[in-house]
C-alpha positions as CSV (number, residue, x, y, z in Angstrom):
1,X,-14.5,33.6,10.9
2,X,-17.3,32.6,13.4
3,X,-16.9,29.7,15.7
4,X,-20.4,28.5,14.8
5,X,-20.7,26.5,11.6
6,X,-23.8,26.5,9.4
7,X,-25.6,23.2,9.3
8,X,-25.2,23.0,5.5
9,X,-21.4,23.1,5.8
10,X,-21.3,19.7,7.5
11,X,-21.2,17.0,4.8
12,X,-21.7,14.0,7.0
13,X,-21.6,12.9,10.6
14,X,-21.1,9.2,11.3
15,X,-21.4,7.6,14.7
16,X,-19.0,4.8,15.6
17,X,-18.3,2.6,18.6
18,X,-15.5,4.2,20.5
19,X,-12.7,2.7,22.4
20,X,-12.0,4.0,25.9
21,X,-14.4,5.1,28.6
22,X,-18.0,4.0,28.5
23,X,-18.5,1.4,31.1
24,X,-21.0,-1.3,30.2
25,X,-22.2,0.6,27.2
26,X,-18.8,0.7,25.5
27,X,-19.7,-2.2,23.1
28,X,-23.3,-1.3,22.6
29,X,-23.4,2.5,22.0
30,X,-21.9,4.3,19.0
31,X,-20.7,7.4,20.9
32,X,-17.7,8.3,18.8
33,X,-18.3,10.8,16.0
34,X,-16.6,11.0,12.6
35,X,-17.3,14.4,11.0
36,X,-16.6,14.8,7.3
37,X,-16.4,18.3,5.8
38,X,-15.8,18.8,2.1
39,X,-13.4,21.7,2.0
40,X,-13.0,21.9,-1.8
41,X,-16.8,22.1,-2.4
42,X,-17.4,24.6,0.3
43,X,-18.7,27.9,-1.3
44,X,-18.2,29.9,2.0
45,X,-14.4,29.4,2.1
46,X,-12.1,31.5,-0.1
47,X,-9.4,29.7,-2.1
48,X,-6.4,30.9,0.1
49,X,-8.2,29.6,3.3
50,X,-8.8,26.2,1.6
51,X,-5.1,26.0,0.7
52,X,-4.0,26.8,4.3
53,X,-6.6,24.4,5.7
54,X,-5.2,21.7,3.6
55,X,-1.7,22.4,5.0
56,X,-2.9,22.6,8.6
57,X,-5.1,19.5,8.3
58,X,-2.3,17.2,7.1
59,X,-3.3,13.5,7.1
60,X,-6.9,14.4,8.2
61,X,-7.5,15.7,4.6
62,X,-8.3,13.1,1.9
63,X,-7.2,13.4,-1.7
64,X,-10.8,14.5,-2.7
65,X,-10.5,17.5,-0.3
66,X,-12.6,16.1,2.5
67,X,-11.6,16.9,6.0
68,X,-12.2,14.1,8.5
69,X,-12.3,14.7,12.2
70,X,-12.9,11.9,14.7
71,X,-14.0,12.8,18.3
72,X,-14.2,10.1,21.0
73,X,-13.0,11.9,24.1
74,X,-16.3,11.8,25.8
75,X,-18.8,9.1,26.8
76,X,-21.8,10.7,25.2
77,X,-22.5,11.0,21.5
78,X,-23.7,14.6,21.9
79,X,-20.5,15.7,23.7
80,X,-18.4,14.1,21.0
81,X,-20.5,15.7,18.3
82,X,-20.0,19.1,19.8
83,X,-16.3,18.4,20.3
84,X,-15.8,17.5,16.6
85,X,-17.7,20.6,15.5
86,X,-15.6,22.9,17.8
87,X,-12.4,21.3,16.5
88,X,-13.5,21.9,12.9
89,X,-14.4,25.5,13.7
90,X,-11.0,26.0,15.3
91,X,-9.2,24.6,12.3
92,X,-11.1,26.9,9.9
93,X,-10.5,29.9,12.2
94,X,-6.8,29.1,12.3
95,X,-6.7,28.7,8.5
96,X,-8.6,32.0,8.0
97,X,-5.8,34.0,9.7
98,X,-3.2,34.7,7.0
99,X,0.4,34.1,8.2
100,X,2.5,37.2,9.0
101,X,5.0,38.3,6.4
102,X,8.6,37.8,7.5
103,X,10.5,41.1,7.7
104,X,14.0,40.7,6.4
105,X,16.6,42.1,8.8
106,X,20.3,42.8,8.2
107,X,23.2,42.0,10.5
108,X,24.7,45.2,11.7
109,X,28.2,46.2,10.7
110,X,29.2,46.2,14.4
111,X,27.9,42.6,14.8
112,X,29.9,41.5,11.8
113,X,33.1,43.2,13.2
114,X,32.6,41.5,16.6
115,X,32.1,38.1,15.0
116,X,35.3,38.4,12.9
117,X,37.2,39.7,15.9
118,X,36.0,36.8,18.0
119,X,37.1,34.3,15.2
120,X,40.5,36.0,15.1
121,X,40.9,35.7,18.9
122,X,39.8,32.1,18.8
123,X,42.4,31.3,16.1
124,X,45.2,32.9,18.0
125,X,44.2,30.9,21.1
126,X,44.3,27.7,19.2
127,X,47.5,28.6,17.4
128,X,49.1,29.2,20.8
129,X,48.3,25.5,21.7
130,X,50.4,24.2,18.8
131,X,53.6,22.3,19.5
132,X,56.7,24.5,19.6
133,X,59.1,23.8,16.8
134,X,62.8,23.2,17.9
135,X,65.6,25.0,16.1
């Protein structure tokens, strides 16, 4: 999956006043970006990728299937906009990679024998600590 997103894929970009760095402009300039990407309506994403994206996104995904990413790390609107787009691309790229199948493994006969032997030794050690009965 490419890191660059097509312009049509972005549903909406909203600019908000950000908390944090900004100096005198912090209360005047809307430098934070809220990027909304409608995953369910995206024709370019296959269904398994959409399902994995929903899992990965967690609380950032709305009930309607819209992914919301807020970026406010930088002082400029353009840097935050680029940051939000990169984070969206990274999420999609991560979801595009299917998880590896778990290969079942068996415990070897020798390992089972060693475990049982160690349990037996441990039991004997503890039994040896018991109070001695008088005749």
